C-alpha positions as CSV (number, residue, x, y, z in Angstrom):
1,M,-15.5,3.2,5.4
2,F,-12.8,5.6,6.7
3,N,-11.5,7.9,4.0
4,R,-8.0,9.1,4.9
5,K,-7.9,11.7,2.2
6,K,-10.9,13.4,3.8
7,Y,-8.6,14.3,6.7
8,E,-5.6,15.6,4.8
9,P,-4.8,19.1,5.9
10,Q,-6.4,21.8,3.8
11,T,-5.3,24.9,5.6
12,V,-2.6,26.0,8.0
13,A,-5.1,25.6,10.8
14,D,-5.3,21.9,10.0
15,L,-1.5,21.4,10.5
16,V,0.2,20.6,13.8
17,F,3.4,22.5,14.7
18,A,6.0,22.2,17.4
19,D,5.6,25.9,18.4
20,E,3.8,29.1,17.6
21,D,6.9,30.6,15.8
22,T,6.9,27.8,13.2
23,R,3.1,28.1,12.7
24,Q,3.4,31.8,12.1
25,R,6.3,31.4,9.6
26,V,4.2,28.8,7.7
27,E,1.2,31.1,7.8
28,D,3.4,34.0,6.4
29,Y,4.3,31.8,3.5
30,A,0.8,30.7,2.9
31,N,-0.6,34.3,2.8
32,G,2.3,35.5,0.7
33,E,4.0,37.7,3.4
34,R,7.2,35.6,2.9
35,T,8.4,34.6,-0.6
36,D,11.9,33.3,0.1
37,H,12.8,29.9,-1.1
38,A,12.0,27.6,1.9
39,L,13.3,24.2,3.0
40,L,11.1,22.1,5.3
41,H,13.2,19.5,7.1
42,G,12.6,16.8,9.7
43,P,11.9,13.1,10.2
44,M,9.6,11.0,8.0
45,G,5.9,11.5,8.5
46,T,6.1,14.9,10.3
47,G,3.9,16.7,7.7
48,K,6.6,18.4,5.5
49,S,4.9,17.5,2.2
50,S,1.5,18.4,3.5
51,T,2.8,21.7,4.8
52,A,4.4,22.5,1.4
53,R,1.2,21.6,-0.4
54,V,-1.0,23.7,1.9
55,I,1.3,26.7,1.3
56,A,1.2,26.2,-2.4
57,E,-2.5,25.8,-2.6
58,A,-3.2,28.8,-0.3
59,R,-1.1,30.9,-2.7
60,V,-2.3,29.4,-6.0
61,G,-4.6,26.4,-6.0
62,V,-7.4,27.1,-3.5
63,Q,-7.8,30.8,-4.3
64,N,-8.3,29.9,-8.0
65,G,-10.1,26.6,-7.7
66,L,-7.0,24.9,-9.2
67,S,-4.3,22.5,-8.0
68,T,-0.6,22.8,-8.0
69,Q,2.0,20.2,-9.1
70,A,4.6,18.9,-6.8
71,Y,7.9,17.6,-8.2
72,E,9.7,14.6,-6.7
73,G,13.5,14.8,-6.1
74,A,14.1,11.2,-7.1
75,S,12.7,11.7,-10.6
76,F,13.5,15.4,-11.1
77,K,15.0,16.2,-14.6
78,E,16.6,19.3,-16.1
79,S,13.5,19.7,-18.3
80,D,11.5,20.1,-15.1
81,L,13.2,23.5,-14.6
82,D,11.5,24.7,-17.8
83,K,8.2,23.2,-16.5
84,I,8.6,25.2,-13.3
85,L,9.0,28.4,-15.3
86,N,5.9,27.4,-17.3
87,D,4.0,26.7,-14.0
88,W,5.0,30.1,-12.7
89,N,3.8,31.9,-15.9
90,W,0.5,30.0,-15.7
91,Q,0.1,30.8,-12.0
92,R,0.6,34.5,-12.7
93,L,-2.0,34.4,-15.5
94,E,-4.4,32.8,-13.0
95,G,-3.8,35.7,-10.6
96,A,-1.1,34.4,-8.2
97,K,0.9,37.4,-6.9
98,F,4.1,35.4,-6.5
99,P,4.2,31.9,-8.0
100,V,5.4,28.8,-6.0
101,S,6.6,25.3,-6.8
102,V,7.2,22.3,-4.5
103,I,10.1,19.8,-4.8
104,N,9.7,16.9,-2.3
105,E,12.7,15.1,-1.1
106,I,15.0,17.6,-2.7
107,D,18.1,15.9,-1.3
108,L,17.5,13.0,-3.7
109,L,18.4,15.2,-6.7
110,P,21.8,14.1,-8.1
111,P,24.7,16.5,-7.3
112,A,24.8,17.8,-10.9
113,M,21.1,18.5,-10.8
114,L,21.4,20.2,-7.5
115,E,23.9,22.6,-9.1
116,K,21.6,23.3,-11.9
117,L,18.8,23.9,-9.5
118,K,21.0,26.3,-7.5
119,A,21.8,28.2,-10.7
120,F,18.1,28.3,-11.6
121,M,17.2,29.7,-8.2
122,D,19.9,32.4,-8.5
123,Q,18.9,33.4,-12.1
124,C,15.1,33.0,-11.9
125,G,14.3,33.2,-8.2
126,H,12.9,36.7,-8.6
127,Q,10.1,35.1,-10.7
128,G,8.9,32.6,-8.2
129,Q,9.5,30.5,-5.1
130,I,10.8,27.0,-4.5
131,I,9.6,25.1,-1.5
132,G,11.7,22.0,-0.9
133,T,11.2,19.1,1.6
134,T,13.8,16.7,3.0
135,N,14.3,14.1,5.7
136,H,18.0,14.8,5.6
137,E,18.9,18.4,5.6
138,Y,22.7,17.8,5.8
139,R,22.7,15.7,2.7
140,L,22.5,19.2,1.0
141,S,25.7,21.2,0.9
142,Y,26.0,24.5,2.7
143,S,25.8,26.4,-0.6
144,H,22.5,24.7,-1.4
145,R,21.0,25.1,2.1
146,D,22.1,28.8,2.1
147,R,19.6,29.5,-0.7
148,F,16.7,28.6,1.6
149,D,14.9,29.8,4.7
150,I,15.2,26.5,6.7
151,I,12.2,25.5,8.7
152,E,12.4,22.5,11.1
153,M,9.5,20.1,11.3
154,P,10.5,18.0,14.3
155,A,8.8,14.9,15.6
156,L,6.0,15.7,18.0
157,P,4.7,13.9,21.1
158,G,1.5,11.9,20.5
159,E,-0.5,14.4,22.7
160,A,0.1,17.1,20.1
161,F,-2.2,15.3,17.7
162,E,-5.1,15.0,20.2
163,P,-7.2,18.0,19.1
164,R,-7.1,16.8,15.4
165,V,-7.8,13.2,16.4
166,R,-10.8,14.3,18.5
167,E,-12.1,16.3,15.6
168,M,-11.9,13.2,13.3
169,L,-13.6,11.0,15.9
170,A,-16.5,13.5,16.2
171,N,-16.8,13.7,12.4
172,E,-17.0,9.9,12.3
173,G,-19.6,9.8,15.1
174,V,-17.3,7.8,17.4
175,Q,-16.9,8.4,21.1
176,I,-13.7,7.3,22.8
177,A,-12.5,8.1,26.3
178,D,-9.7,10.7,26.5
179,E,-7.5,8.2,28.4
180,T,-7.9,5.6,25.6
181,I,-6.9,8.2,22.9
182,R,-3.8,9.2,24.9
183,D,-2.8,5.5,25.3
184,V,-3.2,4.9,21.6
185,L,-1.3,8.0,20.6
186,A,1.5,7.5,23.2
187,P,3.7,5.1,21.1
188,N,3.5,7.6,18.1
189,Y,6.9,8.9,17.3
190,G,5.9,12.3,16.0
191,S,4.5,11.1,12.7
192,W,1.2,12.5,11.5
193,R,0.8,9.4,9.3
194,D,1.2,7.1,12.4
195,A,-1.3,9.2,14.3
196,L,-3.8,9.0,11.4
197,S,-3.3,5.2,11.1
198,A,-3.9,4.9,14.9
199,T,-7.1,7.0,14.6
200,Q,-8.3,4.9,11.7
201,D,-7.8,1.7,13.8
202,M,-9.7,3.3,16.7
203,I,-12.6,4.3,14.5
204,L,-12.9,0.9,12.7
205,D,-12.7,-1.0,16.0
206,E,-15.4,1.1,17.6
207,K,-17.7,0.7,14.5
208,R,-17.2,-3.0,14.5
209,K,-18.1,-3.2,18.2
210,S,-21.3,-1.2,17.6
211,K,-22.6,-3.6,14.9
212,P,-25.4,-5.9,16.1
């Protein structure tokens, strides 16, 4: 059985980036060197939510053996602003130096809710950090984008995922030629989810072949 959750990124080192500058910026957020509100944007499947989760857990969850809650833009309510403040208070009690909350697909907040979030960030941003993710940066107005440090998470060529894929294959005890790995990953359009699915197919196919 192939357990996809086993290979979800746990640290910044598990993530795949377009360049070293982006990796360093994310590392700075994870270790608390940067505490600005941050917006991760890019196509679907490029690891935005995973990156936001890794940052939050590095700052709060992993260090305390706890997990952090991520909010979803499509279902975000005004009462969630109070929940975020409660989350931040709880995180401080648990030893976090600067609390953090994640809102995935932040562009799906209704316009009125985005205005309330903007006011919340202006009034309470000194207490904690919001990390948002979006597939559509420009669905947010300039006044909303201006509240964030904007970090692009672009689509990557399939070859960018080769080191992680080889690591997974080794962990599963499967040997596949480099050329085959490259051929399988070549159609991947920069999505980590697509790369993971392709790797799962390779592993299951090889294990079926090895059965007597």
